[in-house]
N, C-alpha and C positions, 0 to 999 in steps of 0.2 A: 495510676495513669496508664492508659493503654499505649503500647509501643506503636510507633508510626509504622505504617505499611511500607514495605520495602519493594521498590520498583526497579527492575533491571531493563535497560534499553539496549537492543542490538541494532546496529545501523545508525548510531548517533552521529557519525560523520557524513552520512548520506543525505540525500534530498528529503526523503520522507521521514526517516528516523530523526534527523536533525531538527526538522520543523516541528515534529511531534514533541521532541524533547524541550524545545523552546516553549511550546504551549503548556506543557506540564510544569515547567519551572516558573513561568509567569503567574500561574494561578496557585502556586503552593505558598500562600502568604499567611495562612492561619498560624496562630501561636498557641500551643505548639503546632508544628507542621503535621499535616495529615499523613504525609508520606516522605520518604527519602528516595533519592534517585541515584542509581549507579549506571555506568555504561561501559561496555566492553569495547576497547580500542586496540589497535595494533602498534601504534607508535608513541614513544615517550612525549613527543611534541604535542600530539593530540591529547594525551593524558593531562599535560600541564594546562592546556587551554580549558579543558573541562573542569579541572580542579579550581581554576580561577573563577569559573562560573558557578561554583557551588555543587558541582556534580562529582560523585566519587568515581574515579576512573579505575578500571580493572584491565590489566594488560593480558592479551592472548595473542596467539600466532595468526590465526585466521579462522574462517568458518569451519575448517576441517579439524580444528583443535577441540575434539569432542570432550575430553576430560575437563579442560579448563571451562568450557561452556557449561557443562553439567554441574561442576563445582560452584560456579557463579550462580546458576539458577537455584541451586540447593539452598542458597543463603537469602533468597528473595521470595516474596509472596506473589508478585505479578511480574511476568516477563512480557515486554512489548517488543516483538520481533519484526523489524522492518529492514533487515539486511538483505534477505533473499527469499523470494516466493518459491524457489525451486530446490532449495537445499534441504532434503529430507532428513539427513543425519544431524544437521544443526537443530532442526525442530525436535528431533528425538532427544538430543542432549538436553534441551531446555525442559521438555516435558518430564523426562526421567528425573532431572534435578528437582523440579517443582513437586513431583510425586514424593520424593524423599523428604522434602520440606514439609509437605502436608502430613505425612505419617509421623514425623518427629514433633510437630507443633500441635497437631490436631485441628489446624485451621485450614480453611479452603485456600487453594492456590489457583492461579489463573494464567492462561497463556493466550496472548493476543497475537494472532498470526496475520501478517500482511500478505494477502494473495494477489490475484490480478484478474481482470475481467475476461481474460482469455479462457478462464475455466468454464464459461458458458458461451464462448465465441464459436463460430462455425469453421474458421480457419481456411477458407478457400483462397489461396494466393492467386490462382488463375482459374479460368473457366467462368461459366455463366450462372452457376447456382448461387442463389442468395437466400439465406435463412432469415425469415422475417419474425422470428420468435421474440417475444418480450417476456423477460423473466422477472418474477417477484419473489423477494425473500420472506414474504408473509404468507402468500397463498400457495406457494410452490415448495416442494421438498427438494431443495437444492442438493442436499447430500445424496439423495436417491438419484437425482439427475446426473450427478458426477459419476456415480457408480454404474449407471446403465447407459450413459451417453455412448453411442456407437463409435464416435471418433476418439482416438486415443493419443493424438499428437501432443496435447497440452501436458507438459510435466507439472504445471501448476495444479491441475486437477488432481493428479496423483498424490501430490504432497498434501493437498487439502484433506483428502480421504485418510491419509496416514496420520495427520494431526488429530482428526476426530477419533480415530481408532486408538491411538496412543493415549489420548486424554481419558477415554473411558477405561483403558487398561490400568492407568496409574492414578485414577481418581482426581484428575486435573480438569478444571472447567476451561473449555476452549472456545475462542471467539475468532471467527475468520472474517477479516475486514477485506472487502473486495473493491478497490478503487479501479476506475477505468483510466482514461487519458487524464493525466494530471498536468496542470499548467500553473503559471505564476511564479514569481521569485520566491525561493525558499527563505525560511527565517532562521535556519540553523547556523551553527558557528563555522561550518566548513563548506558544504556544497549548496550553492544557491540556485542551481538550475539543472534540470535533467528531464528525461521523458521524451515521448515521441515528437511533440511540437518543437521542442528544443533541437532534436536531431533533424527534423525536417527543415528547420531554419538553417542549420549548419550545411545540410546537403544542398539547399537552395543557393547559399553563398558560394559553395564549391562549384556549382553549375551556372552561376550568374543568372539564375532565374528560378522561379518556383517549380517544384517537381511533384509528381504523384506516381504511384505504382498502379498500373492497370487503369481501370475506369474510374477509380476513386469513389465508387458507389457504396463501399462499405460504410456502415454507420457505427459510430463509437460514442459512448457516453463520455462526459467530462466532469471534472471536479477541480476547483481551485485548491491549491495546496493549503491555504488557510482554512478552508472548510474541512478538508481531510484531517488536518491537525486538531481542529476543534472536535471532530468526531472521536478521535483517540482519547482526548482529555475527558469528554463527557461520558465515554464508555468506562473509563477508569473511575469517574465519579459515581456512576451507577453501581460499580463493583464495591466501592468503598461504602456506599449507602446501603449495601446489602439488599438491593432490589430483589424481591423474592421470585419474580417472574421474568427476570432477565434471561433471554434465550441464550443457551450455550450448547456445546456438543453438536449433535446432529441437527439441531435447529438454530445453532448459533452462527448463522451466516448473515453478514451485514453489507449490503450493497451501498456504495457511497457514490452519489452522482447528483448533479443539478443541471442537467441539460444534455443535449446530444447534437451531433453534426456528422456529416460525411467527411471522409478524407479529402475529397475534391474541394469541399467548402473551405477546409483548413488551408489547402494549397492556394486557393484563390485569394484568401485573406493575406497569406504570406506574400503572394505576388503583388497585390495592391500596395501593401505596406512597404515592400522593398522598392517598388517604383517611386513611391511617394517620398522616401528618404534618399533616393538617388543610388541605391545599391544595385538596382536592376534597370536595364533600359526599357523593359517591357513588363507588363503585369501578367502576360500570358503564362499559362501553366504547361509544362512539358512532361510527357509521360517518360518514365525511365524503365530500364530492364530490371527483372527480378534480382539478378546477381548484384546490381548496384545499390539495392535498397533492402535486401533481406534482413540485414542486421539493424535497420533503422526503424522501419515501420511495416505493418502488415495491412494489406487490403482485405482485412477480415471484417466480419459484421457481428456486432454484439449490441443487444439492447437489454436493459434491465431497469427495474424500479427500485427506488431508494426507500421503500415504505418503512422498513424496520429502523433504519438509521434515522429517518425523519422523526419517527415516533419517539425514539429514545434520546436523540441528540438535538433535534431541531436545527439541522445544519444551516449555516448562514448562506446567503445568496451572493457571496462575493464574486463568484464566477460570472453571473449575469450582469454584474456592474462593470466588470473589467474586460469581458470578451463576448461580443455578440456574433454568434456563428450560425444560428438557425434562422 
């Protein structure tokens, strides 16, 4: 009998990783199980909760704990990394460990890296320039775009490139999942809400009215957390089924989205909802200064197509049922 595939999750206590973990657990009902799941966590209390849910907890210090992360990855076949899109050394530890695993077992190993849509965003926080580009993960070479894009502000882009290069160096199949604005209640055991919409709501409550940065004309794609979690699960399924033409490495970029809207439209929706429930006296949207919102959301512009993720995963349309923004 073949040994179950071992999956390691980073970010299991977070919004994305926790929801992806729930999706993986929910569908792991075959007898015998197709895979086992472990998760790196920092606190004994977190470990206890995961253990009660049937997840094998592994304690480490934090994302800088290089040796612990590499050792954990070395004992697994798939790493689903959803802890940070910007931590290059954490990614390196995972890929090096998976490389060692592959060499010792002779089996393929896989690294699923959660990136962010800022890797193809234009990043203008101020000024009049608007990039109207629409990117495709099927018709466009996203790896080459990241390498040659003239703007270098995005640390996400740099980590993506490092992931691909390290994967090739160590013989690890890499997959870069690129979610944009994520919304909806999480399904994990710890963090149920996060992301830009959540932060915009908090900032609106602080200011007693909906707010936006600049003109709010920047356009951002969106995806419901349930759709994103489903994509992770279905990508794992494609790996387990040994799909021969599953894109990885330089072609393994997966855009995840099912709609788009401007930041202004989001702010307007928050304003109307806030007034409706009595949180705000007015639905009017107020512009705020850059320093008041730089860590909350960006008036950047990003558009992309979900073609590859739709083809492989058939992502659900939960977002369109729960939030109408366009």
